[in-house]
C-alpha positions in Angstrom: 0.0 0.0 0.0 1.7 3.2 -0.9 2.5 5.6 2.0 2.0 8.9 -0.3 -1.8 8.4 -0.3 -1.6 9.0 3.4 -1.2 12.3 5.2 0.1 12.5 8.8 -2.7 12.8 11.6 -1.4 14.8 14.6 -2.5 13.5 18.0 -5.3 15.7 19.2 -4.5 17.7 22.4 -6.8 17.5 25.2 -9.6 15.7 23.3 -12.6 14.8 25.5 -12.6 11.1 26.5 -16.6 11.0 26.4 -19.7 13.2 25.6 -18.9 13.5 21.9 -21.0 11.8 19.4 -19.0 8.8 17.8 -17.7 9.7 14.4 -17.5 7.6 11.2 -15.9 4.1 11.5 -12.2 4.1 10.4 -11.4 2.8 6.8 -9.8 -0.7 6.8 -7.1 1.1 4.4 -6.0 3.3 7.3 -2.7 2.8 9.1 -1.8 3.7 12.7 -0.8 7.4 12.7 -2.1 8.3 9.4 -5.4 9.1 7.7 -6.7 8.4 4.2 -6.7 11.3 2.0 -10.1 12.7 1.5 -10.1 12.1 -2.2 -9.5 8.5 -1.9 -12.5 6.1 -1.7 -10.5 2.8 -1.0 -7.9 0.6 -2.7 -7.9 -1.8 -5.8 -5.9 -4.8 -5.7 -3.6 -5.1 -9.0 -0.8 -7.3 -10.0 1.5 -4.4 -8.8 -0.2 -4.1 -5.6 -2.7 -1.8 -4.0 -3.9 1.3 -6.1 -6.1 4.1 -4.5 -9.4 4.4 -5.8 -10.4 8.1 -6.2 -13.8 9.6 -5.3 -15.6 11.3 -8.5 -17.7 13.5 -6.4 -16.2 16.6 -4.8 -16.7 17.1 -1.2 -16.9 20.5 0.7 -12.9 20.1 1.3 -12.5 19.9 -2.3 -14.2 23.1 -3.1 -12.3 24.9 -0.5 -9.2 23.6 -1.9 -10.3 24.9 -5.4 -10.9 28.4 -3.8 -7.9 28.5 -1.7 -5.9 27.6 -5.1 -7.8 30.1 -7.1 -7.0 32.8 -4.6 -3.1 32.0 -4.7 -3.0 30.7 -1.1 -0.1 28.0 -0.9 -0.9 27.4 -4.7 2.5 26.1 -5.2 2.0 23.2 -2.8 -1.6 22.2 -4.0 -0.6 18.8 -5.4 -0.8 15.2 -5.2 1.3 12.3 -4.9 2.5 11.0 -8.6 1.6 7.7 -9.4 -1.3 5.4 -10.5 -4.8 5.9 -9.4 -8.1 4.4 -10.2 -11.5 5.6 -11.0 -14.4 3.2 -10.6 -13.5 -0.4 -11.0 -10.8 0.2 -13.4 -9.4 -3.1 -14.9 -6.9 -4.7 -17.5 -9.0 -3.2 -20.6 -9.7 0.2 -18.8 -8.1 3.6 -20.4 -5.3 5.1 -19.0 -5.6 8.8 -18.5 -2.5 10.8 -17.8 -2.4 14.4 -16.0 -0.2 16.4 -13.9 0.1 16.5 -10.0 -1.1 19.8 -9.6 -4.3 19.2 -7.8 -6.6 21.2 -9.9 -5.6 19.6 -12.9 -6.2 16.2 -11.1 -9.4 17.2 -9.6 -10.6 18.4 -13.0 -10.1 14.9 -14.6 -11.4 12.7 -11.6 -14.7 14.8 -11.3 -15.5 14.0 -14.9 -15.1 10.2 -14.5 -18.3 9.5 -12.6 -19.3 6.1 -14.0 -16.3 5.6 -16.0 -13.6 2.8 -15.1 -10.3 4.1 -16.0 -6.8 4.5 -14.5 -5.2 7.9 -13.8 -1.4 8.1 -14.3 -0.2 11.2 -12.5 3.2 12.6 -13.5 5.5 14.7 -11.2 5.2 18.0 -12.7 6.2 19.8 -9.4 2.8 20.8 -8.8 2.4 22.6 -12.0 -0.4 22.3 -14.7 -0.3 20.4 -17.9 -0.1 23.2 -20.2 2.9 25.1 -18.3 4.4 21.8 -17.2 4.7 20.9 -20.7 6.6 23.9 -21.6 8.8 23.3 -18.6 9.3 19.7 -19.8 8.1 18.2 -16.3 5.2 16.9 -18.3 7.6 15.3 -20.6 8.8 12.3 -22.5 11.3 11.2 -19.8 9.0 11.8 -16.7 6.1 9.9 -18.6 8.6 7.0 -19.6 9.7 6.8 -15.9 6.3 6.6 -14.5 4.8 4.1 -16.7 7.6 1.7 -15.8 7.7 2.8 -12.2 4.0 1.8 -11.5 4.2 -1.3 -13.7 1.6 -0.3 -16.0 2.3 -3.0 -18.6 1.5 -5.5 -15.7 -1.8 -4.0 -15.0 -3.3 -3.2 -18.3 -3.7 -5.4 -21.2 -3.7 -2.7 -23.8 -0.7 -0.5 -24.8 -2.3 3.3 -25.1 -1.9 6.2 -22.9 -4.4 9.0 -23.5 -2.7 12.4 -22.9 -4.3 16.1 -22.7 -3.6 17.9 -25.9 -2.2 20.7 -24.0 0.8 18.5 -23.1 1.9 17.7 -26.8 4.7 20.5 -26.5 6.5 18.3 -23.8 5.8 14.7 -25.1 7.3 12.8 -28.0 5.2 10.0 -28.7 7.6 8.1 -30.9 10.2 8.2 -28.1 7.6 6.9 -25.4 6.5 3.9 -27.8 10.2 3.0 -28.1 11.0 3.2 -24.6 8.2 1.4 -23.0 5.8 0.1 -25.7 3.0 2.4 -25.1 1.5 4.4 -27.8 0.3 8.1 -27.2 -3.2 9.0 -28.0 -3.8 12.6 -27.8 -7.0 13.6 -25.9 -9.1 16.6 -25.9 -8.0 19.8 -24.4 -10.6 20.0 -21.6 -11.3 17.5 -19.1 -15.0 17.9 -19.5 -14.7 16.4 -22.7 -13.1 13.1 -21.7 -16.2 11.2 -21.5 -17.5 12.0 -24.9 -13.9 11.1 -26.2 -14.1 7.8 -24.6 -17.7 7.1 -25.8 -16.8 8.0 -29.5 -14.1 5.5 -29.9 -11.3 7.9 -28.7 -12.2 10.4 -31.5 -12.0 14.0 -30.8 -14.5 16.2 -32.2 -13.3 19.9 -33.8 -14.6 21.7 -30.9 -12.5 19.5 -28.5 -9.3 20.6 -30.3 -10.3 24.5 -30.1 -8.7 26.1 -27.0 -11.1 29.0 -25.7 -10.5 32.0 -23.6 -13.9 33.0 -22.7 -14.9 36.1 -20.2 -15.4 33.3 -17.4 -12.3 31.4 -18.0 -10.4 35.1 -18.3 -12.0 36.2 -14.8 -11.1 33.1 -13.0 -7.3 34.0 -13.3 -7.9 37.4 -11.6 -7.7 36.5 -8.0 -4.4 34.7 -8.3 -3.0 37.6 -10.2 -4.2 40.0 -7.5 -2.7 37.7 -4.6 0.7 37.9 -6.2 0.7 41.5 -6.0 -0.2 41.8 -2.0 3.4 41.6 -0.8 5.1 43.6 -3.2 2.3 46.3 -2.8 3.0 46.8 0.9 6.9 47.8 -0.1 5.4 50.2 -2.9 3.2 51.8 -0.4 6.2 52.4 2.0 8.1 53.8 -0.9 5.2 56.2 -1.7 5.2 57.4 1.8 8.8 58.2 1.9 8.8 59.9 -1.4 5.8 62.1 -0.4 7.8 63.3 2.7 10.5 64.7 0.5 10.3 68.4 -0.1 11.3 71.6 1.2 8.5 72.0 3.8 7.1 69.1 5.7 3.6 68.7 7.1 1.7 65.7 8.3 -1.3 67.0 6.3 0.6 67.2 3.1 2.1 63.9 3.6 -1.3 62.3 3.9 -2.6 64.2 1.1 0.2 63.1 -1.4 0.3 59.5 -0.1 -3.3 59.1 -0.6 -3.2 60.3 -4.1 -0.5 58.5 -5.5 -1.8 55.4 -3.9 -4.9 55.9 -5.5 -3.0 56.0 -8.7 -1.1 52.8 -7.8 -4.5 51.2 -7.1 -6.1 52.3 -10.1 -3.3 50.7 -12.0 -3.7 47.3 -10.6 -7.5 47.5 -11.4 -6.9 48.6 -14.7 -4.2 45.9 -15.8 -5.3 42.8 -13.6 -9.0 43.2 -14.0 -10.1 45.6 -16.9 -7.5 43.9 -19.2 -8.5 40.3 -18.7 -12.1 41.3 -18.5 -12.2 43.3 -21.8 -9.2 41.6 -23.6 -11.0 40.8 -26.8 -11.9 44.4 -27.3 -8.8 46.2 -26.6 -6.6 47.3 -29.5 -3.2 46.1 -30.2 -2.1 42.4 -29.8 0.7 43.1 -27.1 -0.6 43.0 -23.5 1.7 45.7 -22.2 0.0 48.2 -24.8 -3.3 47.0 -23.6 -2.5 47.7 -20.1 -1.1 51.0 -20.9 -4.2 52.2 -22.3 -6.5 50.8 -19.5 -4.0 52.3 -17.3 -4.2 55.8 -19.0 -8.1 55.6 -18.5 -7.7 54.7 -14.9 -5.0 57.2 -14.1 -7.1 59.8 -15.9 -9.9 59.0 -13.9 -8.2 59.3 -10.4 -6.2 62.3 -11.4 -9.2 64.4 -12.6 -10.9 63.4 -9.5 -8.5 65.7 -7.6 -9.5 68.6 -9.7 -6.9 70.4 -11.8 -4.3 68.5 -14.1 -1.3 69.8 -12.3 2.1 67.9 -12.1 0.9 65.5 -9.3 -2.0 64.8 -11.6 0.4 64.0 -14.6 2.5 61.9 -12.3 -0.4 60.0 -11.2 -1.4 59.1 -14.7 2.0 58.0 -15.7 1.9 55.6 -12.6 -1.3 54.3 -13.5 -0.1 53.4 -17.1 3.1 51.9 -15.8 1.6 49.7 -13.3 -1.5 48.8 -15.3 1.1 47.8 -18.3 3.1 45.7 -16.0 0.1 43.9 -14.4 -1.4 43.2 -17.8 1.7 41.6 -19.0 1.5 38.9 -16.3 -1.3 37.3 -18.3 0.8 36.7 -21.2 1.8 33.3 -20.0 -1.9 32.3 -19.0 -3.5 32.9 -22.5 -3.5 31.3 -25.9 -2.8 34.9 -27.3 1.1 34.7 -26.5 4.1 32.2 -27.2 7.1 31.9 -25.2 8.9 34.1 -27.7 6.0 36.5 -27.6 6.4 37.0 -24.0 10.1 37.6 -24.1 9.6 40.0 -26.8 6.9 41.9 -24.8 9.2 41.9 -21.7 12.1 43.4 -23.9 9.8 46.1 -25.1 7.7 47.0 -22.3 9.7 46.9 -19.3 11.9 49.8 -20.3 8.9 51.8 -21.0 7.2 51.0 -17.8 10.5 52.0 -16.0 10.9 55.1 -18.0 7.1 56.0 -17.3 7.6 55.4 -13.6 11.0 57.6 -13.7 9.3 60.5 -15.1 6.3 60.2 -12.6 8.7 60.4 -9.7 10.5 63.5 -11.3 7.2 65.5 -11.7 5.9 64.4 -8.4 9.0 64.9 -6.1 10.8 67.4 -8.3 7.6 69.6 -8.7 7.8 70.4 -5.0 11.1 71.8 -5.4 10.1 73.6 -8.5 7.2 75.3 -7.2 
């Protein structure tokens, strides 16, 4: 029985010895000092030993885990142990579906397998989703061969087919896999929700199963993670704004507060413009480059907060420049999460966008701080 399927169970401190209603009976698969992972139903016996059988119905803890990952809370640790799992009563004839050990990817697949008998082969992608892991080659040829041989898959199933998600194609060479372990790679649909139809149609993907969408909802779901990544740097930026706001020939607490609030509003407007407005209105914004899209929304957001102060003075112009720079940078973070940009396109954007963003920030500082000495 593989230990990675279990998690340490700490001894409860000061637990009452009586009075509480009895809990559910212990699973026969539990070991002393460990508890069964919530997504494991029981274990199936195979020629290579016990394999965990997963639940295909989400529990509250699963939905809470999804919410946590979407909010970016310990997202890099949201993973499952790599290896072989079973859905339903998988047997020798059951298909083998391959996925990443990022738990969102794993969960997206297992919840679509209700009523399906299948094997799930999980690769060690270091907790990264299939698409990104394929680009990093952790969802790759070597790892796939190593995992197939490591779990003894050839002795568990009678066929020699592996069904891989299409988004993993950039990391896996099917010819090399067949030569090394005798299994043929079959490219499945892009989305896990199409797996059942794919299997029912004799492993024939319909045209829409090969098309990568980036709908309004699919774009919005990325926003919480991007915002969470900005929390820590934002604290340092606010401290920098306070320090710069204090500079000048004369100091007063009232002016410090007023200047800090004004520039903080410009910074927040830049974040909202780049990390929220750009993904929301992506198809309708002009230009292909994300740093330009973000610059445009940042211009609008910066003008809104600057004009809200009243007159467009040096401080107002500095606020517009800050909004543009911050929005352009925040929008550029989405280049790696969309079908709009390639790896070379991302590098090209960074070479062009970052110098312009730095120049805009430098000009804003000169206008904002230097303006107090010129007045």
